[in-house]
N, CA, C and O of each residue as an XYZ file, in Angstrom:
424
protein
N      -2.057      7.292    -44.194
C      -0.857      6.946    -43.456
C      -1.003      5.519    -42.918
O      -1.924      5.238    -42.150
N      -0.116      4.634    -43.312
C      -0.222      3.214    -42.963
C       0.014      2.991    -41.470
O      -0.678      2.184    -40.849
N       1.008      3.716    -40.878
C       1.299      3.522    -39.463
C       0.116      3.905    -38.578
O      -0.226      3.169    -37.653
N      -0.508      5.045    -38.852
C      -1.633      5.471    -38.024
C      -2.828      4.534    -38.202
O      -3.566      4.298    -37.246
N      -3.035      3.992    -39.416
C      -4.136      3.044    -39.635
C      -3.880      1.753    -38.870
O      -4.811      1.182    -38.300
N      -2.637      1.283    -38.846
C      -2.281      0.071    -38.115
C      -2.460      0.274    -36.617
O      -2.994     -0.596    -35.928
N      -2.010      1.430    -36.108
C      -2.148      1.743    -34.685
C      -3.617      1.850    -34.298
O      -4.022      1.342    -33.252
N      -4.415      2.505    -35.132
C      -5.846      2.651    -34.847
C      -6.519      1.288    -34.833
O      -7.392      1.041    -34.002
N      -6.124      0.396    -35.745
C      -6.707     -0.937    -35.782
C      -6.350     -1.719    -34.515
O      -7.208     -2.388    -33.939
N      -5.065     -1.637    -34.070
C      -4.645     -2.321    -32.843
C      -5.381     -1.766    -31.635
O      -5.837     -2.538    -30.792
N      -5.511     -0.439    -31.529
C      -6.200      0.167    -30.397
C      -7.677     -0.220    -30.383
O      -8.239     -0.495    -29.323
N      -8.295     -0.241    -31.538
C      -9.709     -0.599    -31.616
C      -9.900     -2.062    -31.205
O     -10.833     -2.389    -30.472
N      -9.005     -2.940    -31.683
C      -9.106     -4.354    -31.350
C      -8.900     -4.576    -29.848
O      -9.599     -5.391    -29.245
N      -7.942     -3.855    -29.237
C      -7.710     -3.976    -27.801
C      -8.860     -3.416    -26.996
O      -9.207     -3.957    -25.946
N      -9.460     -2.330    -27.477
C     -10.582     -1.723    -26.766
C     -11.786     -2.641    -26.779
O     -12.547     -2.675    -25.812
N     -11.973     -3.384    -27.852
C     -13.114     -4.297    -27.920
C     -12.975     -5.427    -26.915
O     -13.976     -5.941    -26.417
N     -11.760     -5.814    -26.616
C     -11.555     -6.902    -25.660
C     -11.741     -6.447    -24.224
O     -12.248     -7.216    -23.408
N     -11.350     -5.221    -23.884
C     -11.345     -4.813    -22.485
C     -12.509     -3.923    -22.100
O     -12.851     -3.868    -20.919
N     -13.133     -3.228    -23.025
C     -14.222     -2.319    -22.704
C     -15.518     -2.821    -23.328
O     -15.500     -3.496    -24.357
N     -16.626     -2.492    -22.708
C     -17.914     -2.886    -23.249
C     -19.023     -2.109    -22.557
O     -18.760     -1.248    -21.719
N     -20.233     -2.412    -22.905
C     -21.391     -1.726    -22.353
C     -22.032     -2.504    -21.208
O     -23.037     -2.062    -20.651
N     -21.467     -3.654    -20.851
C     -22.040     -4.468    -19.786
C     -21.697     -3.874    -18.430
O     -20.551     -3.508    -18.173
N     -22.694     -3.782    -17.569
C     -22.474     -3.303    -16.199
C     -22.086     -4.509    -15.355
O     -22.820     -5.497    -15.321
N     -20.936     -4.448    -14.666
C     -20.521     -5.602    -13.858
C     -21.457     -5.785    -12.663
O     -22.026     -4.821    -12.151
N     -21.603     -7.019    -12.236
C     -22.460     -7.295    -11.086
C     -21.765     -6.840     -9.805
O     -20.550     -6.647     -9.771
N     -22.557     -6.674     -8.765
C     -22.014     -6.231     -7.481
C     -21.073     -7.283     -6.921
O     -20.122     -6.948     -6.216
N     -21.323     -8.548     -7.223
C     -20.508     -9.637     -6.685
C     -19.077     -9.617     -7.203
O     -18.185    -10.164     -6.555
N     -18.842     -9.008     -8.340
C     -17.485     -8.971     -8.874
C     -16.584     -8.018     -8.087
O     -15.362     -8.083     -8.219
N     -17.170     -7.128     -7.265
C     -16.380     -6.194     -6.473
C     -16.192     -6.654     -5.031
O     -15.451     -6.026     -4.275
N     -16.846     -7.729     -4.648
C     -16.733     -8.219     -3.286
C     -15.388     -8.895     -3.084
O     -14.872     -9.586     -3.963
N     -14.841     -8.674     -1.907
C     -13.567     -9.303     -1.560
C     -13.877    -10.514     -0.696
O     -14.203    -10.364      0.481
N     -13.784    -11.683     -1.247
C     -14.133    -12.901     -0.527
C     -12.981    -13.431      0.314
O     -13.202    -14.233      1.222
N     -11.777    -13.008      0.036
C     -10.609    -13.557      0.714
C     -10.336    -12.890      2.055
O      -9.471    -13.371      2.787
N     -11.018    -11.820      2.418
C     -10.756    -11.125      3.667
C      -9.737    -10.022      3.457
O      -9.496     -9.601      2.325
N      -9.132     -9.548      4.552
C      -8.165     -8.464      4.410
C      -6.904     -8.930      3.685
O      -6.617    -10.127      3.655
N      -6.154     -8.003      3.104
C      -4.928     -8.404      2.409
C      -3.909     -8.988      3.377
O      -3.889     -8.642      4.558
N      -3.081     -9.860      2.876
C      -2.048    -10.504      3.689
C      -0.897     -9.531      3.885
O      -0.475     -8.856      2.946
N      -0.396     -9.464      5.105
C       0.721     -8.586      5.422
C       1.991     -9.119      4.775
O       2.279    -10.311      4.891
N       2.759     -8.272      4.096
C       4.011     -8.739      3.489
C       4.949     -9.303      4.560
O       5.020     -8.753      5.659
N       5.670    -10.388      4.261
C       6.483    -11.054      5.283
C       7.583    -10.183      5.880
O       7.949    -10.373      7.040
N       8.118     -9.230      5.115
C       9.192     -8.410      5.669
C       8.671     -7.436      6.729
O       9.462     -6.925      7.522
N       7.358     -7.164      6.765
C       6.809     -6.300      7.808
C       6.498     -7.070      9.085
O       6.149     -6.466     10.099
N       6.618     -8.397      9.048
C       6.407     -9.200     10.248
C       7.637     -9.225     11.149
O       7.563     -9.682     12.289
N       8.753     -8.742     10.646
C       9.992     -8.738     11.429
C      10.073     -7.455     12.249
O      10.735     -6.495     11.854
N       9.400     -7.448     13.380
C       9.378     -6.266     14.237
C      10.700     -6.179     14.985
O      11.130     -7.153     15.602
N      11.340     -5.026     14.934
C      12.654     -4.828     15.569
C      12.578     -5.055     17.072
O      13.514     -5.585     17.672
N      11.477     -4.658     17.677
C      11.362     -4.756     19.131
C      11.299     -6.197     19.618
O      11.575     -6.457     20.789
N      10.946     -7.133     18.758
C      10.860     -8.535     19.151
C      12.169     -9.284     18.965
O      12.263    -10.449     19.350
N      13.178     -8.653     18.390
C      14.445     -9.328     18.133
C      15.343     -9.247     19.366
O      15.348     -8.250     20.088
N      16.103    -10.324     19.587
C      17.073    -10.339     20.684
C      18.342     -9.619     20.269
O      18.768     -9.701     19.117
N      18.940     -8.916     21.214
C      20.217     -8.260     20.938
C      21.340     -9.206     21.331
O      21.206     -9.941     22.309
N      22.446     -9.206     20.591
C      23.580    -10.059     20.953
C      24.155     -9.646     22.310
O      24.035     -8.492     22.722
N      24.769    -10.587     22.984
C      25.326    -10.309     24.310
C      26.451     -9.288     24.249
O      26.693     -8.585     25.230
N      27.149     -9.189     23.113
C      28.274     -8.263     23.011
C      27.813     -6.821     22.794
O      28.609     -5.894     22.939
N      26.527     -6.619     22.445
C      26.017     -5.272     22.174
C      25.435     -4.651     23.436
O      25.085     -5.335     24.398
N      25.349     -3.348     23.391
C      24.655     -2.643     24.453
C      23.160     -2.957     24.335
O      22.620     -2.910     23.230
N      22.481     -3.272     25.431
C      21.081     -3.699     25.327
C      20.118     -2.600     24.879
O      18.996     -2.906     24.477
N      20.520     -1.347     24.937
C      19.627     -0.270     24.492
C      19.687     -0.050     22.984
O      18.861      0.680     22.436
N      20.658     -0.672     22.300
C      20.781     -0.524     20.855
C      19.967     -1.594     20.139
O      20.001     -2.767     20.512
N      19.250     -1.190     19.128
C      18.471     -2.119     18.315
C      19.237     -2.431     17.035
O      20.078     -1.635     16.617
N      18.966     -3.562     16.410
C      19.615     -3.853     15.126
C      19.152     -2.875     14.050
O      18.079     -2.281     14.157
N      19.964     -2.717     13.023
C      19.612     -1.794     11.938
C      18.369     -2.316     11.208
O      18.327     -3.480     10.808
N      17.365     -1.462     11.037
C      16.127     -1.937     10.404
C      16.266     -2.100      8.902
O      17.112     -1.469      8.268
N      15.441     -2.938      8.355
C      15.352     -3.119      6.915
C      14.722     -1.853      6.326
O      13.935     -1.190      7.002
N      15.049     -1.512      5.099
C      14.557     -0.256      4.519
C      13.035     -0.226      4.370
O      12.447      0.855      4.332
N      12.396     -1.379      4.285
C      10.939     -1.394      4.147
C      10.233     -1.201      5.482
O       9.018     -1.004      5.509
N      10.964     -1.252      6.584
C      10.368     -1.094      7.909
C      10.308      0.364      8.357
O       9.702      0.676      9.382
N      10.928      1.246      7.598
C      10.959      2.663      7.963
C       9.580      3.283      7.745
O       8.893      2.975      6.772
N       9.190      4.162      8.668
C       7.935      4.936      8.605
C       6.683      4.061      8.638
O       5.651      4.444      8.087
N       6.761      2.902      9.269
C       5.582      2.079      9.500
C       5.268      2.117     10.992
O       6.172      2.230     11.820
N       4.004      2.025     11.326
C       3.578      2.006     12.712
C       3.366      0.556     13.134
O       2.616     -0.179     12.491
N       4.023      0.149     14.208
C       3.922     -1.210     14.714
C       3.249     -1.178     16.074
O       3.613     -0.374     16.932
N       2.279     -2.041     16.271
C       1.611     -2.179     17.562
C       1.862     -3.586     18.065
O       1.506     -4.565     17.409
N       2.479     -3.680     19.237
C       2.717     -4.982     19.840
C       1.472     -5.411     20.596
O       0.640     -4.579     20.958
N       1.346     -6.701     20.834
C       0.176     -7.188     21.555
C       0.191     -6.646     22.981
O       1.249     -6.392     23.557
N      -0.999     -6.476     23.530
C      -1.146     -5.891     24.869
C      -0.682     -6.907     25.898
O      -1.178     -8.033     25.941
N       0.282     -6.498     26.736
C       0.790     -7.332     27.823
C       0.727     -6.527     29.110
O       1.100     -5.354     29.139
N       0.256     -7.156     30.163
C       0.157     -6.530     31.489
C      -0.606     -5.213     31.443
O      -0.291     -4.286     32.189
N      -1.604     -5.128     30.575
C      -2.434     -3.933     30.495
C      -1.768     -2.741     29.830
O      -2.213     -1.608     30.011
N      -0.698     -2.977     29.055
C       0.022     -1.881     28.393
C       0.126     -2.191     26.899
O       0.519     -3.288     26.505
N      -0.230     -1.215     26.089
C      -0.066     -1.341     24.638
C       1.183     -0.565     24.232
O       1.403      0.553     24.697
N       2.002     -1.162     23.363
C       3.237     -0.525     22.905
C       3.112     -0.282     21.405
O       2.806     -1.195     20.637
N       3.354      0.961     21.001
C       3.348      1.342     19.594
C       4.719      1.909     19.262
O       5.275      2.689     20.036
N       5.272      1.520     18.108
C       6.599      2.007     17.738
C       6.626      2.413     16.274
O       5.826      1.945     15.463
N       7.559      3.290     15.958
C       7.799      3.729     14.591
C       9.274      4.071     14.464
O       9.872      4.617     15.391
N       9.860      3.750     13.315
C      11.276      4.026     13.079
C      11.419      4.994     11.917
O      10.831      4.794     10.854
N      12.198      6.036     12.125
C      12.505      7.009     11.080
C      14.004      7.007     10.829
O      14.795      6.645     11.700
N      14.380      7.414      9.629
C      15.801      7.501      9.287
C      16.141      8.941      8.983
O      15.391      9.638      8.300
N      17.276      9.383      9.495
C      17.831     10.687      9.148
C      19.273     10.453      8.745
O      20.122     10.145      9.582
N      19.543     10.600      7.463
C      20.845     10.290      6.863
C      21.225      8.853      7.177
O      20.562      7.936      6.694
N      22.279      8.619      7.977
C      22.683      7.246      8.279
C      22.257      6.796      9.672
O      22.653      5.722     10.123
N      21.465      7.598     10.346
C      21.013      7.274     11.704
C      19.546      6.857     11.683
O      18.768      7.325     10.852
N      19.185      5.983     12.596
C      17.815      5.514     12.742
C      17.325      5.870     14.141
O      18.060      5.729     15.119
N      16.088      6.328     14.229
C      15.493      6.659     15.519
C      14.181      5.890     15.631
O      13.295      6.030     14.789
N      14.067      5.082     16.671
C      12.840      4.343     16.936
C      12.149      4.981     18.119
O      12.739      5.116     19.192
N      10.895      5.375     17.928
C      10.107      6.013     18.974
C       9.103      5.007     19.511
O       8.392      4.359     18.742
N       9.047      4.876     20.828
C       8.115      3.969     21.480
C       7.087      4.771     22.257
O       7.426      5.740     22.936
N       5.850      4.370     22.155
C       4.776      4.976     22.935
C       4.130      3.873     23.763
O       3.715      2.845     23.228
N       4.050      4.093     25.068
C       3.411      3.136     25.973
C       2.080      3.703     26.414
O       2.020      4.840     26.881
N       1.003      2.930     26.276
C      -0.323      3.379     26.641
C      -0.962      2.342     27.551
O      -1.207      1.212     27.130
N      -1.235      2.723     28.810
C      -1.943      1.771     29.679
C      -3.398      1.610     29.210
O      -4.087      2.590     28.927
N      -3.834      0.373     29.136
C      -5.203      0.066     28.730
C      -5.963     -0.392     29.965
O      -5.608     -1.397     30.581
N      -7.001      0.340     30.324
C      -7.781     -0.017     31.516
C      -8.666     -1.199     31.206
O      -9.296     -1.262     30.150
N      -8.710     -2.130     32.129
C      -9.566     -3.300     31.987
C      -9.017     -4.359     31.058
O      -9.714     -5.333     30.774
N      -7.791     -4.210     30.570
C      -7.213     -5.194     29.644
C      -6.475     -6.305     30.377
O      -6.244     -7.370     29.804
N      -6.103     -6.079     31.628
C      -5.291     -7.057     32.339
C      -6.050     -8.198     32.870
O      -5.471     -9.090     33.490
């Protein structure tokens, strides 16, 4: 069968390029760049945005779809750490805030 022989030849040729008997060195697995960079759309924390004067101050702007179900920790201010998470239920969004006093942080 010509098709199966051609496919086998292509697979064998590709396997020779990507697979081998060499054991990679430990240095090839080291991450020299540090931790991964945070995607820019996750830097837009809803809690840091200003609300327009015409809006009720307790309402937050509608979050971006990539911000849902992520845990955000704001920097510690006045000895209090703030953690938030936003969930969506149908067309409604609920943002939950947790305030934790940190002893000795002030």
